[in-house]
C-alpha positions as CSV (number, residue, x, y, z in Angstrom):
1,M,0.0,0.0,0.0
2,I,1.1,3.5,-0.7
3,I,-0.4,6.9,0.1
4,T,0.6,9.8,-2.2
5,L,0.1,13.5,-1.7
6,D,0.2,15.7,-4.8
7,N,0.5,19.4,-4.4
8,I,-1.6,19.7,-1.2
9,T,-2.4,23.3,-0.5
10,K,-4.3,24.6,2.6
11,R,-5.0,28.3,3.2
12,Y,-6.5,30.2,6.1
13,G,-7.5,33.5,4.6
14,S,-4.3,35.0,3.1
15,F,-2.1,32.7,5.1
16,V,-0.8,29.6,3.2
17,A,-0.3,26.8,5.8
18,N,0.6,24.1,3.2
19,D,2.0,25.3,-0.1
20,S,1.8,22.6,-2.9
21,I,3.2,19.8,-0.7
22,S,4.0,16.5,-2.4
23,L,5.2,13.3,-0.7
24,S,4.5,9.6,-0.5
25,V,4.7,6.8,2.2
26,R,5.0,3.1,1.2
27,S,4.2,0.0,3.1
28,G,7.0,-1.1,5.4
29,E,8.5,2.4,5.5
30,V,8.9,5.0,8.2
31,H,8.7,8.4,6.5
32,C,9.7,11.2,8.9
33,L,8.2,14.7,8.4
34,L,10.6,17.2,10.0
35,G,10.0,20.8,10.6
36,E,9.9,23.6,13.1
37,N,6.7,24.5,14.9
38,G,4.6,26.4,12.5
39,A,6.1,24.7,9.4
40,G,2.8,23.2,8.5
41,K,3.2,19.6,9.7
42,T,0.1,19.4,11.9
43,T,-2.0,21.1,9.2
44,L,-0.9,18.6,6.7
45,M,-1.8,15.7,9.1
46,N,-5.2,17.2,9.7
47,V,-5.8,17.2,5.9
48,I,-4.7,13.6,5.5
49,Y,-6.9,12.5,8.5
50,G,-10.0,14.3,7.3
51,L,-10.0,17.0,10.0
52,S,-9.5,19.7,7.4
53,K,-10.3,20.0,3.7
54,A,-7.5,20.9,1.4
55,D,-7.9,23.9,-0.9
56,G,-5.9,22.2,-3.7
57,G,-4.1,19.0,-4.6
58,Q,-5.0,15.4,-4.4
59,I,-4.6,12.5,-1.9
60,S,-4.3,9.0,-3.5
61,I,-4.1,5.5,-1.9
62,D,-2.7,2.8,-4.1
63,G,-3.1,5.1,-7.1
64,K,-6.8,5.8,-6.5
65,A,-7.9,9.3,-5.6
66,V,-9.7,9.7,-2.3
67,Q,-11.5,12.5,-0.6
68,F,-12.2,12.6,3.2
69,A,-15.1,14.7,4.6
70,S,-14.3,13.5,8.2
71,P,-11.9,11.2,10.1
72,K,-14.5,8.5,9.7
73,D,-13.8,8.5,6.0
74,A,-10.0,8.4,6.6
75,I,-10.4,5.5,9.1
76,A,-12.5,3.6,6.6
77,A,-9.7,4.0,4.0
78,G,-7.2,2.4,6.4
79,I,-5.7,5.5,8.0
80,G,-5.1,5.8,11.7
81,M,-3.6,8.7,13.7
82,V,-2.0,8.8,17.2
83,H,-2.4,12.4,18.3
84,Q,0.2,14.2,20.5
85,H,-2.5,14.6,23.1
86,F,-4.2,11.2,23.6
87,M,-7.9,10.7,22.8
88,L,-8.6,8.4,25.7
89,I,-11.1,8.3,28.6
90,P,-9.4,7.8,32.0
91,A,-12.5,6.2,33.6
92,F,-12.6,3.4,31.0
93,S,-10.6,0.2,30.8
94,V,-8.1,-0.5,28.0
95,T,-10.6,-2.5,26.0
96,E,-13.4,0.0,26.5
97,N,-11.2,2.7,25.2
98,V,-10.1,0.6,22.2
99,V,-13.6,-0.3,21.0
100,L,-15.3,3.0,21.7
101,G,-17.3,3.8,18.6
102,L,-16.8,0.4,17.1
103,E,-18.2,-1.9,19.8
104,P,-18.7,-5.6,19.0
105,T,-22.2,-6.8,19.8
106,L,-24.1,-10.0,20.4
107,F,-27.8,-10.7,19.6
108,G,-30.0,-7.9,20.9
109,D,-27.2,-5.3,20.6
110,R,-25.5,-6.6,23.8
111,L,-21.9,-5.5,24.1
112,D,-19.5,-8.5,23.4
113,L,-16.5,-7.4,25.6
114,D,-15.1,-11.0,25.6
115,A,-14.5,-10.8,21.8
116,A,-13.1,-7.3,22.2
117,R,-10.7,-8.5,24.9
118,K,-9.5,-11.4,22.8
119,R,-8.8,-9.1,19.8
120,V,-6.9,-6.6,22.0
121,R,-4.8,-9.5,23.4
122,D,-4.1,-10.8,19.9
123,I,-3.1,-7.3,18.6
124,S,-0.9,-6.7,21.7
125,A,0.9,-10.0,21.2
126,Q,1.4,-9.6,17.5
127,F,3.1,-6.2,17.8
128,G,4.8,-6.6,21.2
129,L,2.6,-4.1,23.0
130,E,2.2,-5.9,26.3
131,I,-1.2,-4.5,27.4
132,D,-3.7,-5.9,29.8
133,P,-7.1,-5.5,28.2
134,D,-8.8,-5.2,31.6
135,A,-6.4,-2.6,33.1
136,P,-8.0,0.8,34.0
137,L,-6.6,3.6,32.1
138,E,-6.5,6.0,35.0
139,G,-3.1,6.2,36.6
140,M,-1.5,4.3,33.7
141,P,2.0,5.5,32.7
142,V,2.1,7.8,29.6
143,G,4.0,5.2,27.6
144,I,1.4,2.5,28.2
145,Q,-1.4,5.0,27.3
146,Q,0.3,5.6,24.0
147,R,0.3,1.8,23.4
148,V,-3.5,1.8,23.9
149,E,-3.8,4.5,21.2
150,I,-1.8,2.3,18.9
151,V,-3.9,-0.8,19.6
152,K,-7.0,1.4,19.0
153,I,-6.0,2.2,15.4
154,L,-4.8,-1.3,14.8
155,Y,-8.2,-2.6,16.0
156,R,-9.6,-0.5,13.1
157,A,-7.3,-2.3,10.7
158,A,-5.2,0.8,9.9
159,D,-2.4,0.2,7.3
160,I,-1.3,3.8,7.1
161,M,-0.3,5.2,10.5
162,I,0.3,8.8,11.5
163,F,2.3,9.6,14.7
164,D,2.2,13.3,15.6
165,E,5.2,14.2,17.9
166,P,4.9,10.7,19.5
167,T,7.8,11.0,21.9
168,A,7.1,14.4,23.4
169,V,5.8,13.0,26.7
170,L,7.9,9.8,27.0
171,T,10.9,9.1,29.2
172,P,14.1,7.9,27.4
173,Q,13.3,4.3,28.3
174,E,9.8,4.7,27.0
175,V,11.2,6.1,23.7
176,I,13.4,3.0,23.3
177,E,10.4,0.7,23.8
178,F,8.3,2.9,21.5
179,F,10.9,2.5,18.7
180,K,10.8,-1.2,19.1
181,I,7.0,-1.0,18.5
182,I,7.6,1.1,15.4
183,E,10.0,-1.6,14.1
184,S,7.4,-4.2,14.6
185,L,4.8,-2.1,12.7
186,R,7.3,-1.5,9.9
187,A,8.0,-5.3,9.7
188,A,4.3,-5.9,9.5
189,G,4.1,-3.7,6.4
190,K,2.5,-0.6,7.9
191,A,3.1,2.7,6.1
192,I,4.2,5.1,8.9
193,L,4.3,8.9,8.7
194,F,6.3,10.1,11.7
195,I,6.0,13.8,12.6
196,T,8.7,15.3,14.8
197,H,11.1,18.2,15.3
198,K,13.7,16.0,17.1
199,L,16.7,15.4,14.8
200,N,18.2,12.5,16.8
201,E,15.0,10.5,16.5
202,V,14.8,11.2,12.8
203,M,18.3,9.9,12.3
204,E,17.5,6.7,14.3
205,I,14.1,5.7,13.0
206,A,13.6,7.1,9.5
207,D,13.8,5.4,6.1
208,R,13.1,8.7,4.3
209,I,12.9,12.3,5.5
210,T,11.0,15.2,4.2
211,V,11.7,18.7,5.6
212,L,9.1,21.5,5.7
213,R,9.8,25.2,6.2
214,H,7.1,27.9,6.1
215,G,4.6,25.4,4.7
216,K,6.7,24.2,1.8
217,V,8.9,21.1,1.1
218,V,12.4,22.4,1.2
219,G,14.3,19.2,1.0
220,E,14.2,15.4,1.1
221,A,17.0,13.2,2.6
222,D,18.2,9.7,3.3
223,P,19.3,9.3,6.9
224,A,22.2,7.1,5.6
225,T,23.7,10.0,3.7
226,T,22.7,13.1,5.7
227,S,23.5,14.5,9.2
228,S,21.6,16.3,12.0
229,G,23.5,19.5,11.1
230,E,22.3,19.3,7.4
231,L,18.8,18.7,8.5
232,A,18.9,21.6,10.9
233,N,20.1,23.9,8.2
234,L,17.2,22.8,6.0
235,M,14.7,23.4,8.7
236,V,16.0,26.9,9.5
237,G,17.4,28.0,6.1
238,R,20.9,28.8,7.5
239,P,23.9,27.1,9.2
240,V,23.0,26.2,12.8
241,S,25.4,24.9,15.5
242,M,23.9,21.9,17.3
243,L,26.4,22.1,20.2
244,V,26.0,24.2,23.4
245,S,29.4,25.9,24.1
246,R,30.0,26.4,27.8
247,T,32.9,26.2,30.2
248,E,32.8,24.7,33.7
249,A,30.6,26.5,36.1
250,K,32.1,28.7,38.8
251,A,29.4,28.5,41.5
252,G,29.2,31.2,44.1
253,D,26.9,31.9,47.0
254,V,23.4,30.4,47.3
255,V,20.8,32.6,45.7
256,L,17.8,30.3,46.1
257,A,17.0,27.6,48.7
258,L,13.9,25.6,49.2
259,E,13.6,23.7,52.4
260,N,10.9,21.0,53.0
261,V,8.5,22.9,50.7
262,H,4.9,21.5,50.5
263,V,2.3,22.8,48.0
264,T,-1.1,21.6,47.0
265,D,-2.6,21.4,43.5
266,G,-5.6,23.5,44.5
267,T,-7.3,20.6,46.3
268,S,-6.0,18.7,49.3
269,K,-3.6,16.7,47.1
270,L,0.1,17.5,47.5
271,A,1.7,18.6,44.2
272,L,5.1,19.3,45.9
273,D,6.0,16.9,48.8
274,G,8.9,18.1,50.8
275,I,11.1,19.8,48.2
276,D,14.7,20.7,49.1
277,L,16.9,22.3,46.5
278,V,19.6,24.9,46.2
279,V,20.7,27.1,43.3
280,K,24.0,29.0,43.5
281,A,25.1,32.1,41.6
282,G,26.9,31.1,38.4
283,E,25.4,27.7,38.0
284,I,22.5,26.1,36.0
285,V,20.5,23.6,37.9
286,G,18.3,21.5,35.5
287,I,15.0,19.9,36.5
288,A,14.3,16.8,34.5
289,G,11.1,14.8,34.5
290,V,8.0,13.8,32.6
291,H,5.5,16.7,32.5
292,G,3.0,16.6,35.4
293,N,5.3,15.6,38.2
294,G,5.2,18.9,40.0
295,Q,7.4,21.0,37.8
296,T,4.6,23.6,37.1
297,E,3.9,24.0,40.8
298,L,7.6,24.3,41.6
299,I,7.9,27.2,39.1
300,E,4.8,28.9,40.4
301,V,5.7,28.7,44.1
302,I,9.1,30.2,43.5
303,A,7.7,33.0,41.3
304,G,5.0,33.8,43.9
305,L,2.1,32.6,41.8
306,R,1.1,29.8,44.1
307,P,0.9,29.8,47.9
308,I,3.2,27.6,50.0
309,V,1.6,25.2,52.5
310,D,4.7,24.4,54.5
311,G,8.5,25.0,54.4
312,R,10.7,27.9,53.5
313,I,11.7,29.6,50.3
314,C,14.8,31.8,50.7
315,F,15.9,34.1,47.8
316,A,19.0,36.3,48.0
317,G,19.3,35.7,51.7
318,G,15.7,36.3,52.8
319,D,12.5,34.3,53.2
320,I,10.1,35.3,50.4
321,A,7.2,33.0,51.1
322,G,4.8,35.9,51.8
323,I,6.2,38.3,49.2
324,S,4.4,39.3,46.0
325,P,5.6,38.5,42.5
326,R,6.3,42.1,41.9
327,E,8.6,42.4,45.0
328,R,10.4,39.2,43.9
329,H,10.9,40.8,40.6
330,R,12.3,43.9,42.2
331,R,14.8,41.8,44.2
332,G,16.2,40.2,41.1
333,L,14.0,37.2,40.1
334,A,13.5,36.7,36.4
335,H,10.8,34.3,35.2
336,V,10.5,32.8,31.7
337,P,7.2,30.9,32.1
338,E,6.5,27.5,30.5
339,D,3.7,28.8,28.3
340,R,4.5,32.2,26.7
341,S,1.1,32.6,25.2
342,I,-0.7,32.2,28.5
343,A,1.7,33.6,31.1
344,G,4.5,35.3,29.2
345,L,2.8,37.6,26.7
346,A,-0.3,39.6,26.0
347,V,-0.4,38.7,22.4
348,T,-2.8,41.3,21.3
349,M,-0.5,44.0,22.7
350,S,2.5,45.4,20.9
351,V,6.1,44.2,21.2
352,A,6.9,47.5,23.0
353,E,4.1,47.0,25.5
354,N,5.1,43.4,26.1
355,M,8.7,44.5,26.8
356,V,7.6,46.6,29.8
357,L,4.7,44.4,31.2
358,D,6.6,44.0,34.4
359,S,8.3,47.4,34.6
360,Y,5.9,50.0,33.2
361,Y,5.5,51.5,36.7
362,E,9.2,52.2,37.1
363,P,10.4,55.8,36.9
364,R,12.3,55.3,33.6
365,F,8.9,54.5,31.9
366,S,6.5,56.5,34.0
367,R,6.0,60.2,34.6
368,F,3.5,61.8,36.9
369,G,1.5,58.5,37.0
370,R,1.4,58.2,33.2
371,I,3.4,55.9,30.9
372,D,6.1,57.6,28.9
373,W,5.6,55.8,25.6
374,S,8.5,57.5,23.9
375,S,10.8,56.0,26.5
376,V,9.1,52.6,26.2
377,R,9.5,52.5,22.4
378,K,13.1,53.6,22.6
379,A,13.9,50.8,25.2
380,A,12.0,48.2,23.2
381,A,13.9,49.1,20.0
382,Q,17.2,48.6,21.8
383,L,16.1,45.2,23.2
384,V,14.8,44.1,19.7
385,S,18.2,44.8,18.4
386,Q,20.1,43.3,21.3
387,F,18.1,40.1,21.4
388,D,17.7,39.7,17.7
389,V,13.9,39.8,17.7
390,R,12.6,39.7,14.1
391,T,9.7,42.2,13.9
392,K,8.7,44.8,11.4
393,S,8.2,47.3,14.2
394,V,8.1,47.6,18.0
395,D,4.4,48.6,17.5
396,A,3.5,45.3,15.8
397,S,1.4,42.9,17.9
398,A,3.2,40.1,19.6
399,A,0.7,37.8,17.8
400,S,2.3,38.7,14.5
401,L,5.7,37.2,15.6
402,S,6.8,33.6,15.1
403,G,7.0,31.4,18.2
404,G,10.8,31.8,18.4
405,N,10.6,35.6,18.3
406,Q,7.8,35.7,20.8
407,Q,10.1,33.7,23.1
408,K,12.9,36.2,22.5
409,V,10.6,39.0,23.6
410,V,10.0,37.2,26.9
411,I,13.7,36.5,27.4
412,A,14.6,40.1,26.5
413,R,12.2,41.5,29.0
414,E,13.4,39.2,31.8
415,M,17.1,39.6,31.1
416,S,17.2,43.4,30.4
417,R,17.8,44.3,34.0
418,P,20.1,43.2,36.9
419,I,19.0,39.8,38.0
420,K,20.2,37.3,40.6
421,L,18.0,34.2,39.6
422,M,16.5,33.2,36.4
423,I,13.7,30.6,36.2
424,A,13.8,29.3,32.6
425,A,10.8,27.0,32.2
426,Q,10.5,25.2,28.9
427,P,12.6,28.0,27.4
428,T,12.7,26.5,23.9
429,R,9.2,24.9,23.7
430,G,7.7,25.4,20.2
431,V,10.6,27.4,18.8
432,D,12.8,26.7,15.7
433,V,16.2,25.3,15.8
434,G,17.9,28.7,15.1
435,S,16.1,30.3,18.0
436,I,17.0,27.3,20.3
437,E,20.6,28.0,19.5
438,Y,20.3,31.7,20.4
439,I,18.3,31.1,23.6
440,H,20.7,28.5,24.9
441,K,23.6,30.9,24.3
442,R,21.8,33.6,26.3
443,I,21.1,31.3,29.2
444,V,24.8,30.2,29.4
445,E,25.8,33.9,29.2
446,A,23.6,34.7,32.2
447,R,25.2,31.9,34.2
448,D,28.7,33.1,33.3
449,E,27.7,36.6,34.5
450,G,26.9,35.2,37.9
451,V,23.2,34.6,37.6
452,G,21.8,31.4,39.2
453,V,19.6,29.6,36.7
454,L,16.9,27.1,37.4
455,L,16.1,25.3,34.1
456,V,12.9,23.3,33.9
457,S,12.5,21.3,30.7
458,T,10.8,18.1,29.6
459,E,13.5,17.9,26.8
460,L,16.2,15.7,28.4
461,D,18.7,16.7,25.7
462,E,18.2,20.3,26.7
463,V,18.7,19.6,30.4
464,L,21.9,17.6,29.6
465,A,23.3,20.2,27.3
466,L,22.8,23.2,29.6
467,S,22.9,22.0,33.2
468,D,25.7,21.9,35.7
469,R,23.7,19.8,38.1
470,I,20.6,17.8,37.3
471,L,17.7,17.0,39.6
472,V,14.9,14.6,38.6
473,M,11.3,15.2,39.7
474,F,8.9,12.4,40.1
475,D,5.4,12.5,41.8
476,G,6.0,15.9,43.4
477,R,9.4,15.0,44.9
478,I,13.0,15.4,43.9
479,L,14.0,11.8,43.5
480,A,17.6,11.9,42.3
481,E,20.6,14.2,41.7
482,F,23.3,13.9,39.0
483,D,26.5,15.8,38.1
484,S,26.1,16.7,34.4
485,R,29.8,15.9,33.8
486,T,29.2,12.2,34.7
487,A,25.5,11.8,34.3
488,D,24.3,8.6,32.7
489,R,21.3,9.2,30.4
490,S,19.8,5.8,31.0
491,L,19.9,6.3,34.8
492,I,18.3,9.7,34.5
493,G,15.6,8.1,32.4
494,L,15.0,5.5,35.1
495,A,14.7,8.2,37.7
496,M,12.2,10.0,35.6
497,A,10.1,6.8,35.8
498,G,10.5,6.6,39.6
499,V,13.4,4.1,39.8
500,V,16.6,5.1,41.6
501,T,19.5,3.5,43.4
502,Q,20.8,4.7,46.8
503,S,23.8,6.4,45.2
504,Q,21.6,8.7,43.0
505,T,19.2,9.7,45.8
506,H,18.9,13.5,46.2
507,A,20.9,14.6,49.2
508,P,20.0,18.4,49.4
509,E,22.5,21.0,50.4
510,I,21.0,23.3,53.0
511,A,21.7,27.0,52.6
512,P,23.4,28.7,55.6
């Protein structure tokens, strides 16, 4: 079986999301679609899966033209899609999730769960998925939930399988197991379209590679004859360094210390359970872990956005547990939030306005109780130049910028003043390879200037590349600590899944 796309075009008003894209995927092949966020990958997948209708071009399966009015049509044609955010119901069992919408019945329309369980077991055994048909989904590890999604599309006899950023929420060990599953699917003759922005994964799993940039195909490659650097250059359109250049840290005094910190998730459940950590001036402390293990609450309690239940938070020598976010800002705390569109920017406001969101009240920008817009625009223009923000004007809305340039606005705002501590939460989420290179450089520069950096990222490669010390969070606790110079990636991955040895257990240093 082969699926072919010929000149697929998709427009949203005057914006062309997909511009005459052509590619094909054959049976027994993993075809990786590589591109930055905003390159048009997800739009193209939505067209293939019947979620969006193309404005031009043709999809063919085995040489026969097809048209999909909905995902139901795509499923009937043998296409299955595992979305980045799983489409599962936590209260249901594995089998109930798999058969939902396609339930087998007995006489009188009675549900035949026995037949469904048997088929789930058969599919699981055939592809090495190792799933218990009767297991409840709630509380199941993310990697196993993903297997349920795979069983679900195999149950519907999919021969063409789309995976949209499938490793985004997996631990390193889960990624290894997932790639074994991909190998079994390839061996069974499935045509696999694998969407990602992770170059190392592309090099490992792909048979063929297509690179998108700004909605267009800009190159095709064979992993046997290309390199990560060449692929990065295609993605961005210029040479990009994939290495983070940094010298050994020269740690100074403690700037941040958390002692036995407890925080709830808004109910009575503990989101942080006895957190102890120290960040010193001139070092980067990386927090690794699968998303949802307390990282968000940790960031928010340090920034003053969430109340502390018990424990102490000391910043620059004083307890700040009862101090407002503005006062923490004044004392030298910078915060790059994990979601720039929700907590980092007011996207309908201008670049200049966003540059002073946390400082508009300062004397340099305020006169007689009114904002001095001339001073604001002048300062914003200087930051746009200094931090390489690509915008047609400081008066342009933040919404008009690319993801990478939006992130640069946040980083410019937070680093444009004397700071002692920088919380960098998911600092390169959803940005292009070129912007990642730039943002990493600025974080290392801050460290070298004596700033303490707390880096929180679900990208283990990023944590390993930037951190001087690595702490692993699991279930609201810091489970293990590693020296980045000697850190073993596989041991970090195990700790992310809750498995540690005594030698890796986090032994916190208490601030004086």
